C-alpha angles and dihedrals in degrees: 000000000000092000092056091049091049091051090053088056092049092051089057094046093053089050095055108026139034105258114279110191100205144006108284142167090252093076140023117243118205119195130198145148123225135181099255090159132027131045096328096042097117093055091040092055091048089052091049090051089054094051090048091050092050092048091048091050092050096045093047085067095043097269137287110340111227122170093338097313129100120226116195117228120242121191119206113184147162138201108246090189091227088292117133095205091050091047091054092048092051093049089051090050091050090055102037104030108021090035094208117189096234142355134242120206129259126219137248122056097251093046094045092046090057095042094047090059086064094046090051092047094053095033099242117149111238123191117191124198098193113040124076109144108146095242091065089068098043097073101084091243118164099190102049119091136168130199086213125081120238116284090238091055091052095050092048088052090050091054089048088055091052092050091052094058113117093238098044116221119228105186133051136189119200127199134162146137119294093233127095130288093022093053091050091052091050092049092048091049090049091054092048092050093047091054093047101063095251116129123238109216098175136018122178138157118199134194117259088239092070112112102168115063096172097110094047093047093048091054091050094045090055089058094054099219119191092217131033113198115196115194101184121113094193111108091206090058093045092050091051092048095049092045089049091051091050092048091051093044088238120152122151121201089275141000113211121193121208125244129278098058125138099234098200091048089049092054092046091050098046100032113188090354089073090068115119094011115137118218133191112226143156097223147004126175091245091073120106096237123132141165145141126317100022102028115215130004090256091047090056091050091050093051091045092049092049091053100041106018093236134087120260122250131201091275094060092044096047092046095046090048090053089060092044092051093052089048092051092049091053090050092048089052093045084227116164127185145301097065121204125186092277091052093050091047090053089051091050091052092047090052089054094047108049141058122232128206110205141160085262092057133256119339120197118158117218123214089272092053097250120129101258096179102053114095126215110252124214115203129186123206112231121181092332095314130113111237120185108218102168144082104031096238093061105028119121097188141007114267116264101238134195089029120225118269117249094256093053098054 
């Protein structure tokens, strides 16, 4: 199993760098494990593409420039098969056997939780771009970071958005799948709503195996909620829910989808039926963010599309920015390889101490490692286009609310 994973890593290295037989001070090796197979494989492959794109960008210019010298980037990685135990074992192997200089973060809360125990043990900074469940930041870790804000912060921001609508909603229905992270998002949103003065008229989690949402939707429709919040990430579930709503002629004043969705995939799956949906997200390429390495948000999407023939989503942006941020911290420190424990500790402290402007937006790590500077973004789909509507500093149009009923579209 490990041999196969190692060969995968070698195949990549040969593709992007002239062969380097062993870890040396003439380059910087970054190790990580990702779910390239298993339940999280799609997101894992997207993350890998982002790390590859960043490494290719760096190496095209000779590598990371530190104190006047360029250090090529080497990526050493394994497929953890969406298994937390395997992820932890691979991260330990990267540190103790492969002896990589530094680590890059994995994805998925359970996988990252297991891997970050290793990074904390060996004092290697680890920045994830796709794991932000609150419990990850409640462990008093010093070496774990995320370019994402906490889930609870995002859901509170979403409720704040709802309360700022011109015609203020008063009632909310919440549904979602009973699997993590969707269930955690629903629960966090429920808590945020309860503390806001809005009334919850329906709360229900369903198994992913459900294919007919008619009964659930009929119960909700009878309660006439202003807002329907849907916490599921599964496109199959979302398609079934939207089709069921259309069949029943049910459309509340707004439908808000929870975070973690691939917006372009959502639009492709739902077609015209995606119009007027609101979605929580961390990033879309339509945002006005910019910074070193990749330029603007739209520049990153163009480079990504040229390389992979598909548009980037928040996963790719958050993961690539995690690599960029660690690179920028090294450059700020003037810290060249090899890195001993003192060097990695200095890097950890630098990550905690400075702000970063990137194509993904601002990154400032709080004491708990979460990105405290990055706002939740609410987008609304309009005629097949992604339109940021919240917060004020990034919005491109006012939200269409209440949304048109099905028969008036």
